[in-house]
N, C-alpha and C positions, 0 to 999 in steps of 0.2 A: 504494500500500500504506500501511497505517496500523498503528502499533505501540501496544500497551497495556502500559504500564510499571507493574507492580505492585511496590510497595515503600513505604518510609517517607518521611515528611516530618518535619523536625526543625529546631529552633532550636539553633544552636551558640553558646554564650556563651564567648568565649575571653578569658582574663585572663593578663597577663604580670607575673610576680613578679621584681623587679629584684635578685635575690639568688639564692642556691642553697639548695634545700630542706635539704641536708645540714648547713648552718650553723645550722639551727633545729630539726631533729629529732634528739633525743638517743637513740641506739640503746638505751641502758640504761633509757630511760623510755617506750618505745613502748607498754607495757601501760597507761599512763595518759596517752596522747597527747592534748594539748590545745593546738593551735597556731592562729595566725591569720596570714595573709599579706596584706600591703598590696599591692594590685595597681593601680598608677596607670594601666595600659593595659587597656582593655576594649573589645571589639567584639562585636556580636551579628550572626551571619550566618544566612542562610537555607541549610538543608542537608537531609539525608536522601537516601537513594539515589534514590527516585522523582523527587524534585525536581531533584537534580543531573543525573540522566540526561536527563530531559525538557529541561532548560535547554540542555545541550550538543547534544542532537539538534535542537532548534529552531535553534540557532546555525548548524549545518551545513546546514540546509535539509530535515531529515527531518520526516515527519508522525508525530506520536505524542501520546498522552494519558496522563498519570500517573493511577494509581488508588491511593488511600491513605485512611487515616483520620486526622483531625486534631481538635484541641480547640477550645474556645471562644475561645482567644487567637490564632486563625489569621489575623485580619483583615489585618495588615500583610503577611504572606506571600501571602495571596490577592491583594492589590492588586499586589504585585510580579509574580506570575504573569500577571495581566491585562496589565500593562505590557509583559511579554515576549511576549505573544500565545500563552501556553500554556493549554490548556483545563483548566478546573476541574470539568468535568462529572462526573467519576468520583471526586471527592474528597468524602468524607463526614465531616461534623462530628459528633462524639460529645458529647452533653450532659454537663456536669459533669466533663469531662476537660481536661487540658492537652495541647497538642501535644507529642510527644516532644521532649526536649531534653537536650543535653549541656552540662555546665559543666566547662570545661577550664582548669586553671591550669598555666602553663609557667614554668620557672625559667631561669636563665641558662645552664644546661647542657643545655637542651632536654629535661629530665625533665618528665613530665606527671603531674598528679593529676586524674582525671576522675570525675565523678559523672554517671550517665545515668539519666534518668527516662523510661520507655517511654510512659507516659500513653496517649493515644488509639491508639497503634500496636498495643496489645494487642487492639484491636477490629477488626483488619484483615479478619477473616473475615466481618464484616458486609457487605463488598462481594462481589459475584459477577460473574464475567466476562461472564455473559449480558447484563449491562446495557450492555456495550460492543459493540453490534452493528457489524459492518463491520471489526473489527480482523483483520488477517491475520498478525500476528506478535506474540508476547508476550515478556515477561521477568518472571521471578520473582526479585526481589532481596530483600535483608534486610528483614524486616518482622516483624509478630507471628507467633509460631510457628504457630498454627492457620491464620492467613491464608496463609502460605506453602504449607502442606500443601493447603489447599482450592484455592488458585488454580492450583497445579500440576496437581492432579487435574482441575480444570475445563477448563484448556487442553487436556489430553490427551483428555478426553471429547469436547470440541468439535472435535477434530482440528486445532487451531490450533498451529502450530509455535512453540516458545518456547525461550528461553535461560534456563538455571538458573544463578544467580549467588548461591551461598550466603553469601559474604562473612563479615561478623562474626556472621551468624546461624548459621554452621556448628556451633558448640559446642552448640546447642540440640538437635541430632539425633544419634541413634545410627547405627551402620553400616547397619542394615537400612533405616532411614528414608531415609538418603542415597542408597542404591542405588535405592530406589523413585523418588525425585526424578529421578535420572539416567536411569532407564529410561523415565520419562514424557517427559523433555525431548528436544529435538533437538540442543541445543548446551549445553556446560558451560563456564563461565568461572570461573577462580580465580587467586589469586596463588600464588607458589611455596610460601609457608608453608601456605596452605590446601590446596594439592595434597598436601603431606606429611601433613597431618592427615586428608585424605580417604583416602589410602592406608592410614593407620594404622587408621582407624575401619571401613573397608569390607573390609580384608584383600585388596584388589586393587591391583596396580601400575598405573602410568600407562597402559601399553599396554592392559591389560584394561579400564580405565575408558574410554579413548578408543574402544575397540571397541563400547561401548554407546551411543554418540551419533554424530551425523553429524560433529561437530567438537568438539574440546576445546581451549580456549585457556588458556594459562598465562602470566601476566605475571611478569616478574622484575626489576622496577624499572629501575635503570640498565643492566641487562644485556639489555634488550629483552624480547621475548616469543616464545612458540612456539605454533604452531597445528598440531594433529594432525587430519587430515581425510582420509578415503578411503585410508588406508594411507600417506599422505604426512606428512612433518613439515616445516613451513615456519618458518624462523627469521626473525623480524621485528626489524629494527634499531630502536634508539631514534632519535627525531628530535632534532636539536640544540636545546638550550635556551639562552635568552639570560640567564637568571637562575634560581636555585633559591630560591624563597621559601616555598612551602607545598605539601607533597605531598598534603595532605588533599583528597580528591575526585578525584584523578588516575585512580583505578580506575573511578569512575563515568563520567568523561569518556571513557576508553578503551572502556567498554561501549557508550556512545552511538555511538562509531565502528563497533563491531561491528554494532549494530542498523542503522545507516545502510547499511553495506555489504551486509547481508543484504536489506534492503528494495530496494536498487538492483540486486541480482543480480550484484554484483561478485565477482571471484575473491578467494581468501584472501590472496594476496600484497598486493593493493591495499587490501583491507579492513583488514588488520593495520596497514598503514602509515598509513591514515587515523586509525585508533584511536590509534596511537602518537603522531601529531602532536597530536591532541586532548589527550592526556595531557601532552605537553610544554608546550603553551600554558597549560594549567591550572596547572602547577607554578610558572610564572613569577609568578603573582598570588596574594596572600593571600586566603583565602576560597574557597568552592566554586562561587560563581556571580557572581564579579566580573570575569571575563575577557570580552573582547568581540572580535569580528572580523566582517568581512563575508565573504560567499562568495568574492569576488574576492581578498581578502587571504589567505584560507585557501589558495586555489589557488596563489597566488604563493609562499606559504611552503612548500607541499607540493613544488612544483617545485624550490625552493631546497634543501630537505632531501633529496629523493630523486632529483632529476634526471628526474622524470617529470611530464608535463603531465596535470593532473587535469581531465578534461572534465565 
């Protein structure tokens, strides 16, 4: 089986301010705000949902190809994907555009100021899933608004089962649009905050939403996750972590585990634990694509975490 991963590619420029924003932003002067922060620490990471999911899926041994739109500045990211053995066949460069990018400044209290430029991501609808012949599973993750709408409809029309992961794209859609996504999808994944927002916007509780898909997965950070499927509720524990360095991208790693489990025909108890361990491994390393492991290392750690041999 092969998965088509529809979503964004982005550069994340992360800067660290060695002080506190509150010491430099005067509340009584915010109407004429003009501040500059010296950031001695800076790193540029490869990110975006499609890139992150594809990276984790490749690590665990799954077959998948990302589909997204990028800008003329994508060369370094493209070279990284090639080194990782990830297909760039369905990545489209948009002339005159930058790849989507986030500029994140963090202070000593872990407060963040972020500027996000969508750039080429807004052209996601230029890609069509018919170009990906042979895919047997899909995911619609955060991307350009029209791209998400089109790709969900195209998966449904083609009869290809897919996972809907609204993520940070959820605020772009109203309740009716979200219900359309859910009814087209076979699986729904969100975190606990997004689950609350879904209920608010659609007017349906979790039970009603779960009844509209084959499975609904809700991640709850350090409290683990829950999977609602076929009238059952599976409580998935967190995997032990060795350090907590950066939660960014943990959700994407978890979703790669879901895709892997679906592709392998695994049960939800096992699939959820694979996803949980992928998220735990990611949180230990700064950046969304800087963690590494071999299949044998993953299997050993899975047995250590859950007492089960992963074959």
